[in-house]
C-alpha positions, 0 to 999 in steps of 0.5 A: 499439839496436833499441828506440832505432831503433824509438823514433825511427821511431815518433816520425817516424811520429807526426810525419808523422801529426800533420803530415798532420792539421795540413795537413788542418786548414790546407787546410780552413781556408785554402782556403775562406778564399781562396775566400771572398775571391773571393765577390761583394761583392753578390748582384746589380747593377742598372744604369740609363742610356743607351748608355754602360751598355746591354749589349744592350737596344736590339735588343729595345726597338727591334725594327724598327731592325735598321740600328743599327750597334751591333748589327753588326760592327765593334762588339764586336770587341775583347773579345767578338769579336762585336756584343753591342749595346754601343755600343763595341768592347768592355766598358763601365764597368758591365762592369768594375765588375761584374767587379771586384765578383765578378759576371758581366756584368749581363744586359740586362733584355730578354734574360731571362725567368725569375727565374733569369735575373736571379740576379745582377741586371739592366741596364735601360739603353737606347741613346738613353735620356733622363732626361726623357720626350719630352713634356718636349722637345716642350713646349720645341719640341725635336723628339724621337722616342718614346725610352726614359726613366728612368720607363720603366726604373723601370717595368721594374724594378718589373715585375722585382720582381714576378717576383723576389718574386711577390705580395710586392714588399716582400719583395724588400727583403732582396735590395735592400739586398744589391744595388748600383745604378748609376743612370746615366750618364743625362741626356747625351741630354737635352742631345745631342738639343737640341745636335744640333738647334742649340738655344741652349746658354742654353736647354739649361742651363735643362733641367739642373735638371729632369734632375737632379730626375728622377735624384733622384726615381729615387734616392728611389724606389729607396731606398723600395724598399730600395736601400742602396748607389747609385752615381750617375755625372755627365756626361762632358766632352762637349767632348772628343767627336770629333763635337762637335769636328767639328760645333762647330769654332771658329777661336778658340783661346780656345774650346779648353782648352789642356791637352786641345784639348777645347771649353771651353764644352761642358765647362763645361756638363758641369761645370754639370750635375755641380755641380747633381747633386753638390748634390742628392746631398748633400741626399739623403744628409742625408735618408737617412743610412743609405744609401750614395749615391756620386757617380761622377765620370765627368768627372774620371776621363775628363779624365785620359785627355785630359790624360795619355793615355800613362798609359793607353796611348792615343795618340789621345785625341780621335780615333775609331777607327771613322768617316770619317777627318778630324782627329777620325776622323769626318765628316758623311757617314760613320758607323761601321758604316753602308755600306762607306765607314767606316774602322776603325783597326788598334788601338782600344786606342790611341784614346779614342773608338770611333765619335765619340760613344762611348768606346773600351773603353780609355777605359771601362777608364780611367774604371772604374779611376779610380772603383774606386780611389776617387779619382773616387768621393765618398765613396770607394767603397772606404771606403764599401762596407765589405762589399767587401774586393776594392775596398780591395785593388784596385791599379793595374789592375782586371785584378786578380782572376787575380793575387789568386786565384793569390796566395791559392793560393800563400799556402795552399801556402806555409803548408802547406809551412812546416807540413810542414817545421816538424813533420817537422824534429823 
C-alpha cells in the first residue's frame, strides 16, 4: 500500500512538474504571440496636408499669428482637454489611423529636432496649406497670402531624410518602404480661397486639373524616394460645411440635396475633383504596379454622417458646435475662439462640425471608421495592406485595441488553464 501510495504520489508530482514545464512553454510562446499582434503595422507614418491633418505645425510656421483660435481653448477640449494646434475639438482622421495601426499620434515636423523625435514618423500638414503655390492663384487674379503649399511640405520631408539618414538619403529607402504615407487631404484650400473671394465656380473648376497634377507629382516623388504604401484622400462634401450653407444660402429647393440638406452644386464640384483624382491614381498604379496607392473616399465616408447621422450618435450633422448661433451654428460676425461672443455647445460629439469649417472629432472618427473598415478605401485598405493584420480584425469601432489586448490575454489564460486541468486530471 505504501508503495502504491508512493507511486501515485510520485505520479502526481511528475504530472505537476510536466504541467509546470508545459505552462512555461505556453507562456513563452503565447504571450509573445499576443504581444506581437499589438506591434505597429508600420515603423513610421508620414502625413501631408492642410488643417484637416495638422496636428500642431501651424503655431511654428506662423509664429506671428498668435490669435489663430486653433491655438487656444476651446479647441482640443474634448479629447486632449487643451489646445494642441488641431483645428477641431479633439482627434483628427490622421490620429485615428495612427492609433489603429499601433503607432502614437504623429509628431508635427516643426515640434521635433533630433532623429529620435521622428522614430514613428512626422506630420508636415499645416492649416491653410494649398496644393498649388500662391503664385498660381496670383496669376489667376485670386488674392492670396504667402501660405504653405505641397512643394514646401515636400522640401521639409527631404530635409528630414537628411536628418534620418545623414549623408545618404538614398539609404532611407528601407525605412520608406516600411512606412505609411498619408498624402492629404490637400487641395481643399485651393478651392476655399477663391470660393470665399466669390470667384465664379466655372473658373474654380479650371483649377482642379492643376491641383490633381500637383498631388500626382508629389506621389511620384515619394515613390521615387522609396514609398511603397500611400493613402490619398479625396475632397470632403463641401456643400455640407455650415459656413458655406450660410454664405451661399439659397431660396431654391433644387439647390439642396433632399436627403442631406447640403448644397448640391458644391457637392457636385467636390465629386468633380475626386473623379479627376481617382483617374489619376489609376494611371499611377499602372506606372507603379509594385506600389500600393490607396484612394481614401473622404466624400463617401463623410456623406454617411449627413444621411445617417444617428448611426454615429450625431444629432446635428450640419450645425457647428462652436460659433455664433443661427440655423447652422455660425454667423458672419462671430467666429469660434475669437472674442467673447461665440457660443460652445454642451456636447460636441452630437455635432457634425466643430467650428463651421472643420469637422468635429465625432465626424472625424466616423470618417476614419469608414476608411479603416475598407468600404471607403479603393482598393480596400484591409486587403491591400497585408502586413497589417489589425486592420483585417477591425470591427465596428476603431476603439478596438483595448478589447483585442484583453482578448489575447484572456485567450492565453484559458489555454494555460486547460493545459493544467488536462495534465493534472491524469
